[in-house]
PyMOL Python script that loads the backbone (N, CA, C, O; Angstrom):
from pymol import cmd

cmd.read_pdbstr("""\
ATOM      1  N   UNK A   1     -34.557-104.603 -78.361  1.00  0.00           N
ATOM      2  CA  UNK A   1     -34.462-103.367 -77.616  1.00  0.00           C
ATOM      3  C   UNK A   1     -33.074-102.750 -77.837  1.00  0.00           C
ATOM      4  O   UNK A   1     -32.067-103.458 -77.802  1.00  0.00           O
ATOM      5  N   UNK A   2     -33.024-101.446 -78.062  1.00  0.00           N
ATOM      6  CA  UNK A   2     -31.738-100.777 -78.283  1.00  0.00           C
ATOM      7  C   UNK A   2     -31.042-100.386 -76.977  1.00  0.00           C
ATOM      8  O   UNK A   2     -31.657-100.339 -75.912  1.00  0.00           O
ATOM      9  N   UNK A   3     -29.752-100.110 -77.094  1.00  0.00           N
ATOM     10  CA  UNK A   3     -28.954 -99.645 -75.960  1.00  0.00           C
ATOM     11  C   UNK A   3     -28.912 -98.126 -76.011  1.00  0.00           C
ATOM     12  O   UNK A   3     -28.593 -97.546 -77.048  1.00  0.00           O
ATOM     13  N   UNK A   4     -29.233 -97.480 -74.898  1.00  0.00           N
ATOM     14  CA  UNK A   4     -29.212 -96.021 -74.796  1.00  0.00           C
ATOM     15  C   UNK A   4     -28.289 -95.596 -73.672  1.00  0.00           C
ATOM     16  O   UNK A   4     -28.018 -96.365 -72.750  1.00  0.00           O
ATOM     17  N   UNK A   5     -27.800 -94.341 -73.758  1.00  0.00           N
ATOM     18  CA  UNK A   5     -26.995 -93.777 -72.696  1.00  0.00           C
ATOM     19  C   UNK A   5     -27.861 -92.850 -71.856  1.00  0.00           C
ATOM     20  O   UNK A   5     -28.722 -92.139 -72.373  1.00  0.00           O
ATOM     21  N   UNK A   6     -27.614 -92.874 -70.547  1.00  0.00           N
ATOM     22  CA  UNK A   6     -28.334 -92.033 -69.598  1.00  0.00           C
ATOM     23  C   UNK A   6     -27.313 -91.304 -68.740  1.00  0.00           C
ATOM     24  O   UNK A   6     -26.258 -91.850 -68.417  1.00  0.00           O
ATOM     25  N   UNK A   7     -27.634 -90.049 -68.367  1.00  0.00           N
ATOM     26  CA  UNK A   7     -26.745 -89.265 -67.519  1.00  0.00           C
ATOM     27  C   UNK A   7     -27.516 -88.738 -66.316  1.00  0.00           C
ATOM     28  O   UNK A   7     -28.619 -88.208 -66.453  1.00  0.00           O
ATOM     29  N   UNK A   8     -26.922 -88.892 -65.135  1.00  0.00           N
ATOM     30  CA  UNK A   8     -27.554 -88.403 -63.904  1.00  0.00           C
ATOM     31  C   UNK A   8     -27.037 -87.007 -63.581  1.00  0.00           C
ATOM     32  O   UNK A   8     -26.072 -86.559 -64.199  1.00  0.00           O
ATOM     33  N   UNK A   9     -27.654 -86.308 -62.629  1.00  0.00           N
ATOM     34  CA  UNK A   9     -27.219 -84.956 -62.259  1.00  0.00           C
ATOM     35  C   UNK A   9     -25.779 -84.915 -61.724  1.00  0.00           C
ATOM     36  O   UNK A   9     -25.143 -83.862 -61.748  1.00  0.00           O
ATOM     37  N   UNK A  10     -25.273 -86.035 -61.252  1.00  0.00           N
ATOM     38  CA  UNK A  10     -23.900 -86.106 -60.733  1.00  0.00           C
ATOM     39  C   UNK A  10     -22.880 -86.248 -61.868  1.00  0.00           C
ATOM     40  O   UNK A  10     -21.677 -86.140 -61.634  1.00  0.00           O
ATOM     41  N   UNK A  11     -23.358 -86.490 -63.100  1.00  0.00           N
ATOM     42  CA  UNK A  11     -22.472 -86.612 -64.257  1.00  0.00           C
ATOM     43  C   UNK A  11     -22.134 -88.037 -64.652  1.00  0.00           C
ATOM     44  O   UNK A  11     -21.355 -88.252 -65.580  1.00  0.00           O
ATOM     45  N   UNK A  12     -22.700 -89.005 -63.971  1.00  0.00           N
ATOM     46  CA  UNK A  12     -22.448 -90.404 -64.303  1.00  0.00           C
ATOM     47  C   UNK A  12     -23.213 -90.776 -65.570  1.00  0.00           C
ATOM     48  O   UNK A  12     -24.423 -90.568 -65.661  1.00  0.00           O
ATOM     49  N   UNK A  13     -22.493 -91.329 -66.546  1.00  0.00           N
ATOM     50  CA  UNK A  13     -23.115 -91.786 -67.794  1.00  0.00           C
ATOM     51  C   UNK A  13     -23.109 -93.311 -67.771  1.00  0.00           C
ATOM     52  O   UNK A  13     -22.075 -93.937 -67.539  1.00  0.00           O
ATOM     53  N   UNK A  14     -24.272 -93.895 -68.015  1.00  0.00           N
ATOM     54  CA  UNK A  14     -24.381 -95.346 -68.033  1.00  0.00           C
ATOM     55  C   UNK A  14     -25.194 -95.781 -69.238  1.00  0.00           C
ATOM     56  O   UNK A  14     -26.044 -95.040 -69.733  1.00  0.00           O
ATOM     57  N   UNK A  15     -24.922 -96.996 -69.704  1.00  0.00           N
ATOM     58  CA  UNK A  15     -25.654 -97.569 -70.834  1.00  0.00           C
ATOM     59  C   UNK A  15     -26.647 -98.583 -70.300  1.00  0.00           C
ATOM     60  O   UNK A  15     -26.388 -99.272 -69.313  1.00  0.00           O
ATOM     61  N   UNK A  16     -27.787 -98.662 -70.968  1.00  0.00           N
ATOM     62  CA  UNK A  16     -28.822 -99.597 -70.534  1.00  0.00           C
ATOM     63  C   UNK A  16     -29.601-100.076 -71.749  1.00  0.00           C
ATOM     64  O   UNK A  16     -29.888 -99.295 -72.656  1.00  0.00           O
ATOM     65  N   UNK A  17     -29.937-101.338 -71.766  1.00  0.00           N
ATOM     66  CA  UNK A  17     -30.774-101.934 -72.790  1.00  0.00           C
ATOM     67  C   UNK A  17     -32.220-101.733 -72.355  1.00  0.00           C
ATOM     68  O   UNK A  17     -32.694-102.404 -71.438  1.00  0.00           O
ATOM     69  N   UNK A  18     -32.930-100.799 -73.017  1.00  0.00           N
ATOM     70  CA  UNK A  18     -34.289-100.432 -72.608  1.00  0.00           C
ATOM     71  C   UNK A  18     -35.193-100.276 -73.822  1.00  0.00           C
ATOM     72  O   UNK A  18     -34.727-100.262 -74.962  1.00  0.00           O
ATOM     73  N   UNK A  19     -36.480-100.161 -73.565  1.00  0.00           N
ATOM     74  CA  UNK A  19     -37.443 -99.897 -74.638  1.00  0.00           C
ATOM     75  C   UNK A  19     -37.210 -98.494 -75.191  1.00  0.00           C
ATOM     76  O   UNK A  19     -36.676 -97.629 -74.497  1.00  0.00           O
ATOM     77  N   UNK A  20     -37.609 -98.274 -76.434  1.00  0.00           N
ATOM     78  CA  UNK A  20     -37.373 -96.999 -77.102  1.00  0.00           C
ATOM     79  C   UNK A  20     -38.030 -95.823 -76.400  1.00  0.00           C
ATOM     80  O   UNK A  20     -37.490 -94.717 -76.421  1.00  0.00           O
ATOM     81  N   UNK A  21     -39.171 -96.033 -75.786  1.00  0.00           N
ATOM     82  CA  UNK A  21     -39.893 -94.915 -75.176  1.00  0.00           C
ATOM     83  C   UNK A  21     -39.441 -94.609 -73.739  1.00  0.00           C
ATOM     84  O   UNK A  21     -40.039 -93.756 -73.083  1.00  0.00           O
ATOM     85  N   UNK A  22     -38.399 -95.286 -73.241  1.00  0.00           N
ATOM     86  CA  UNK A  22     -37.877 -95.029 -71.898  1.00  0.00           C
ATOM     87  C   UNK A  22     -37.173 -93.677 -71.889  1.00  0.00           C
ATOM     88  O   UNK A  22     -36.251 -93.456 -72.674  1.00  0.00           O
ATOM     89  N   UNK A  23     -37.594 -92.775 -71.013  1.00  0.00           N
ATOM     90  CA  UNK A  23     -37.035 -91.422 -70.941  1.00  0.00           C
ATOM     91  C   UNK A  23     -36.009 -91.268 -69.825  1.00  0.00           C
ATOM     92  O   UNK A  23     -35.093 -90.451 -69.923  1.00  0.00           O
ATOM     93  N   UNK A  24     -36.165 -92.054 -68.765  1.00  0.00           N
ATOM     94  CA  UNK A  24     -35.253 -91.941 -67.635  1.00  0.00           C
ATOM     95  C   UNK A  24     -35.161 -93.267 -66.890  1.00  0.00           C
ATOM     96  O   UNK A  24     -36.054 -94.111 -66.966  1.00  0.00           O
ATOM     97  N   UNK A  25     -34.055 -93.425 -66.169  1.00  0.00           N
ATOM     98  CA  UNK A  25     -33.821 -94.618 -65.359  1.00  0.00           C
ATOM     99  C   UNK A  25     -33.252 -94.173 -64.013  1.00  0.00           C
ATOM    100  O   UNK A  25     -32.946 -92.996 -63.821  1.00  0.00           O
ATOM    101  N   UNK A  26     -33.115 -95.095 -63.105  1.00  0.00           N
ATOM    102  CA  UNK A  26     -32.463 -94.825 -61.828  1.00  0.00           C
ATOM    103  C   UNK A  26     -30.962 -95.056 -62.029  1.00  0.00           C
ATOM    104  O   UNK A  26     -30.557 -96.113 -62.512  1.00  0.00           O
ATOM    105  N   UNK A  27     -30.141 -94.074 -61.662  1.00  0.00           N
ATOM    106  CA  UNK A  27     -28.695 -94.180 -61.815  1.00  0.00           C
ATOM    107  C   UNK A  27     -28.167 -95.351 -60.982  1.00  0.00           C
ATOM    108  O   UNK A  27     -28.473 -95.443 -59.793  1.00  0.00           O
ATOM    109  N   UNK A  28     -27.376 -96.248 -61.589  1.00  0.00           N
ATOM    110  CA  UNK A  28     -26.861 -97.386 -60.832  1.00  0.00           C
ATOM    111  C   UNK A  28     -25.813 -96.988 -59.783  1.00  0.00           C
ATOM    112  O   UNK A  28     -25.544 -97.759 -58.862  1.00  0.00           O
ATOM    113  N   UNK A  29     -25.221 -95.795 -59.914  1.00  0.00           N
ATOM    114  CA  UNK A  29     -24.171 -95.366 -58.985  1.00  0.00           C
ATOM    115  C   UNK A  29     -24.721 -94.595 -57.790  1.00  0.00           C
ATOM    116  O   UNK A  29     -24.408 -94.913 -56.643  1.00  0.00           O
ATOM    117  N   UNK A  30     -25.563 -93.558 -58.068  1.00  0.00           N
ATOM    118  CA  UNK A  30     -26.032 -92.701 -56.972  1.00  0.00           C
ATOM    119  C   UNK A  30     -27.517 -92.872 -56.652  1.00  0.00           C
ATOM    120  O   UNK A  30     -27.968 -92.426 -55.597  1.00  0.00           O
ATOM    121  N   UNK A  31     -28.282 -93.504 -57.535  1.00  0.00           N
ATOM    122  CA  UNK A  31     -29.698 -93.732 -57.287  1.00  0.00           C
ATOM    123  C   UNK A  31     -30.614 -92.600 -57.709  1.00  0.00           C
ATOM    124  O   UNK A  31     -31.833 -92.711 -57.582  1.00  0.00           O
ATOM    125  N   UNK A  32     -30.035 -91.492 -58.217  1.00  0.00           N
ATOM    126  CA  UNK A  32     -30.855 -90.369 -58.679  1.00  0.00           C
ATOM    127  C   UNK A  32     -31.402 -90.677 -60.070  1.00  0.00           C
ATOM    128  O   UNK A  32     -31.008 -91.659 -60.699  1.00  0.00           O
ATOM    129  N   UNK A  33     -32.314 -89.827 -60.543  1.00  0.00           N
ATOM    130  CA  UNK A  33     -32.909 -90.013 -61.855  1.00  0.00           C
ATOM    131  C   UNK A  33     -31.924 -89.618 -62.949  1.00  0.00           C
ATOM    132  O   UNK A  33     -31.423 -88.494 -62.975  1.00  0.00           O
ATOM    133  N   UNK A  34     -31.652 -90.564 -63.856  1.00  0.00           N
ATOM    134  CA  UNK A  34     -30.769 -90.318 -64.991  1.00  0.00           C
ATOM    135  C   UNK A  34     -31.622 -90.183 -66.241  1.00  0.00           C
ATOM    136  O   UNK A  34     -32.498 -91.010 -66.497  1.00  0.00           O
ATOM    137  N   UNK A  35     -31.363 -89.138 -67.021  1.00  0.00           N
ATOM    138  CA  UNK A  35     -32.146 -88.883 -68.229  1.00  0.00           C
ATOM    139  C   UNK A  35     -31.408 -89.351 -69.474  1.00  0.00           C
ATOM    140  O   UNK A  35     -30.178 -89.352 -69.527  1.00  0.00           O
ATOM    141  N   UNK A  36     -32.190 -89.749 -70.481  1.00  0.00           N
ATOM    142  CA  UNK A  36     -31.632 -90.222 -71.736  1.00  0.00           C
ATOM    143  C   UNK A  36     -30.896 -89.077 -72.430  1.00  0.00           C
ATOM    144  O   UNK A  36     -31.390 -87.949 -72.474  1.00  0.00           O
ATOM    145  N   UNK A  37     -29.717 -89.373 -72.970  1.00  0.00           N
ATOM    146  CA  UNK A  37     -28.941 -88.375 -73.697  1.00  0.00           C
ATOM    147  C   UNK A  37     -28.685 -88.867 -75.116  1.00  0.00           C
ATOM    148  O   UNK A  37     -28.773 -90.063 -75.396  1.00  0.00           O
ATOM    149  N   UNK A  38     -28.372 -87.945 -75.992  1.00  0.00           N
ATOM    150  CA  UNK A  38     -28.005 -88.294 -77.363  1.00  0.00           C
ATOM    151  C   UNK A  38     -26.503 -88.525 -77.379  1.00  0.00           C
ATOM    152  O   UNK A  38     -25.729 -87.635 -77.027  1.00  0.00           O
ATOM    153  N   UNK A  39     -26.098 -89.701 -77.781  1.00  0.00           N
ATOM    154  CA  UNK A  39     -24.684 -90.037 -77.788  1.00  0.00           C
ATOM    155  C   UNK A  39     -24.140 -90.047 -79.213  1.00  0.00           C
ATOM    156  O   UNK A  39     -24.896 -90.089 -80.183  1.00  0.00           O
ATOM    157  N   UNK A  40     -22.817 -90.007 -79.317  1.00  0.00           N
ATOM    158  CA  UNK A  40     -22.182 -90.045 -80.621  1.00  0.00           C
ATOM    159  C   UNK A  40     -22.361 -91.419 -81.240  1.00  0.00           C
ATOM    160  O   UNK A  40     -22.440 -92.432 -80.545  1.00  0.00           O
ATOM    161  N   UNK A  41     -22.422 -91.426 -82.536  1.00  0.00           N
ATOM    162  CA  UNK A  41     -22.591 -92.665 -83.274  1.00  0.00           C
ATOM    163  C   UNK A  41     -21.235 -93.120 -83.802  1.00  0.00           C
ATOM    164  O   UNK A  41     -20.450 -92.299 -84.277  1.00  0.00           O
ATOM    165  N   UNK A  42     -20.956 -94.392 -83.725  1.00  0.00           N
ATOM    166  CA  UNK A  42     -19.703 -94.937 -84.233  1.00  0.00           C
ATOM    167  C   UNK A  42     -19.813 -95.439 -85.654  1.00  0.00           C
ATOM    168  O   UNK A  42     -18.941 -96.176 -86.115  1.00  0.00           O
ATOM    169  N   UNK A  43     -20.850 -95.062 -86.350  1.00  0.00           N
ATOM    170  CA  UNK A  43     -21.123 -95.533 -87.695  1.00  0.00           C
ATOM    171  C   UNK A  43     -20.340 -94.712 -88.715  1.00  0.00           C
ATOM    172  O   UNK A  43     -20.410 -93.483 -88.706  1.00  0.00           O
ATOM    173  N   UNK A  44     -19.593 -95.384 -89.596  1.00  0.00           N
ATOM    174  CA  UNK A  44     -18.810 -94.686 -90.605  1.00  0.00           C
ATOM    175  C   UNK A  44     -18.893 -95.457 -91.915  1.00  0.00           C
ATOM    176  O   UNK A  44     -18.712 -96.674 -91.937  1.00  0.00           O
ATOM    177  N   UNK A  45     -19.162 -94.756 -92.991  1.00  0.00           N
ATOM    178  CA  UNK A  45     -19.230 -95.378 -94.307  1.00  0.00           C
ATOM    179  C   UNK A  45     -17.887 -95.188 -95.008  1.00  0.00           C
ATOM    180  O   UNK A  45     -17.345 -94.082 -95.031  1.00  0.00           O
ATOM    181  N   UNK A  46     -17.352 -96.266 -95.577  1.00  0.00           N
ATOM    182  CA  UNK A  46     -16.068 -96.200 -96.266  1.00  0.00           C
ATOM    183  C   UNK A  46     -16.188 -96.870 -97.618  1.00  0.00           C
ATOM    184  O   UNK A  46     -17.063 -97.708 -97.834  1.00  0.00           O
ATOM    185  N   UNK A  47     -15.298 -96.493 -98.531  1.00  0.00           N
ATOM    186  CA  UNK A  47     -15.248 -97.136 -99.832  1.00  0.00           C
ATOM    187  C   UNK A  47     -16.102 -96.416-100.865  1.00  0.00           C
ATOM    188  O   UNK A  47     -16.715 -95.387-100.580  1.00  0.00           O
ATOM    189  N   UNK A  48     -16.131 -96.972-102.066  1.00  0.00           N
ATOM    190  CA  UNK A  48     -16.905 -96.387-103.153  1.00  0.00           C
ATOM    191  C   UNK A  48     -18.364 -96.776-103.067  1.00  0.00           C
ATOM    192  O   UNK A  48     -18.757 -97.592-102.234  1.00  0.00           O
ATOM    193  N   UNK A  49     -19.159 -96.188-103.934  1.00  0.00           N
ATOM    194  CA  UNK A  49     -20.578 -96.523-103.953  1.00  0.00           C
ATOM    195  C   UNK A  49     -21.443 -95.315-103.709  1.00  0.00           C
ATOM    196  O   UNK A  49     -20.948 -94.189-103.661  1.00  0.00           O
ATOM    197  N   UNK A  50     -22.750 -95.541-103.553  1.00  0.00           N
ATOM    198  CA  UNK A  50     -23.708 -94.437-103.414  1.00  0.00           C
ATOM    199  C   UNK A  50     -23.417 -93.548-102.227  1.00  0.00           C
ATOM    200  O   UNK A  50     -23.643 -92.340-102.296  1.00  0.00           O
ATOM    201  N   UNK A  51     -22.926 -94.107-101.147  1.00  0.00           N
ATOM    202  CA  UNK A  51     -22.702 -93.309 -99.943  1.00  0.00           C
ATOM    203  C   UNK A  51     -21.461 -92.438-100.058  1.00  0.00           C
ATOM    204  O   UNK A  51     -21.321 -91.485 -99.291  1.00  0.00           O
ATOM    205  N   UNK A  52     -20.552 -92.726-100.988  1.00  0.00           N
ATOM    206  CA  UNK A  52     -19.338 -91.915-101.149  1.00  0.00           C
ATOM    207  C   UNK A  52     -19.601 -90.681-102.014  1.00  0.00           C
ATOM    208  O   UNK A  52     -19.085 -89.599-101.732  1.00  0.00           O
ATOM    209  N   UNK A  53     -20.399 -90.846-103.060  1.00  0.00           N
ATOM    210  CA  UNK A  53     -20.607 -89.728-103.978  1.00  0.00           C
ATOM    211  C   UNK A  53     -22.084 -89.401-104.244  1.00  0.00           C
ATOM    212  O   UNK A  53     -22.381 -88.520-105.051  1.00  0.00           O
ATOM    213  N   UNK A  54     -22.988 -90.085-103.589  1.00  0.00           N
ATOM    214  CA  UNK A  54     -24.405 -89.797-103.755  1.00  0.00           C
ATOM    215  C   UNK A  54     -25.097 -90.576-104.851  1.00  0.00           C
ATOM    216  O   UNK A  54     -26.300 -90.422-105.057  1.00  0.00           O
ATOM    217  N   UNK A  55     -24.350 -91.413-105.558  1.00  0.00           N
ATOM    218  CA  UNK A  55     -24.928 -92.167-106.660  1.00  0.00           C
ATOM    219  C   UNK A  55     -24.473 -93.616-106.581  1.00  0.00           C
ATOM    220  O   UNK A  55     -23.493 -93.933-105.907  1.00  0.00           O
ATOM    221  N   UNK A  56     -25.181 -94.480-107.266  1.00  0.00           N
ATOM    222  CA  UNK A  56     -24.812 -95.890-107.311  1.00  0.00           C
ATOM    223  C   UNK A  56     -23.505 -96.064-108.082  1.00  0.00           C
ATOM    224  O   UNK A  56     -23.139 -95.220-108.900  1.00  0.00           O
ATOM    225  N   UNK A  57     -22.807 -97.167-107.812  1.00  0.00           N
ATOM    226  CA  UNK A  57     -21.561 -97.451-108.520  1.00  0.00           C
ATOM    227  C   UNK A  57     -21.824 -97.607-110.008  1.00  0.00           C
ATOM    228  O   UNK A  57     -22.864 -98.123-110.417  1.00  0.00           O
ATOM    229  N   UNK A  58     -20.874 -97.159-110.808  1.00  0.00           N
ATOM    230  CA  UNK A  58     -21.002 -97.291-112.263  1.00  0.00           C
ATOM    231  C   UNK A  58     -20.525 -98.668-112.662  1.00  0.00           C
ATOM    232  O   UNK A  58     -19.458 -99.112-112.237  1.00  0.00           O
ATOM    233  N   UNK A  59     -21.321 -99.352-113.487  1.00  0.00           N
ATOM    234  CA  UNK A  59     -20.982-100.715-113.910  1.00  0.00           C
ATOM    235  C   UNK A  59     -20.637-100.748-115.370  1.00  0.00           C
ATOM    236  O   UNK A  59     -20.325-101.811-115.907  1.00  0.00           O
TER     237      UNK A  59
END
""", "prot")
cmd.dss("prot")
cmd.show_as("cartoon", "prot")
cmd.util.cbc("prot")
cmd.orient("prot")
């Protein structure tokens, strides 16, 4: 199960390990309905190779 971020109407953002189809949870701080939000990804590709220039490394 993946970790998703949820935000309640009060602005509290919390992370929760839930099933992919979970759309909302109960806010752990205020108890209101918190909806799933799209969060920033910490994924970064570095170095040479296909992801740097679009092609496989030359051998």
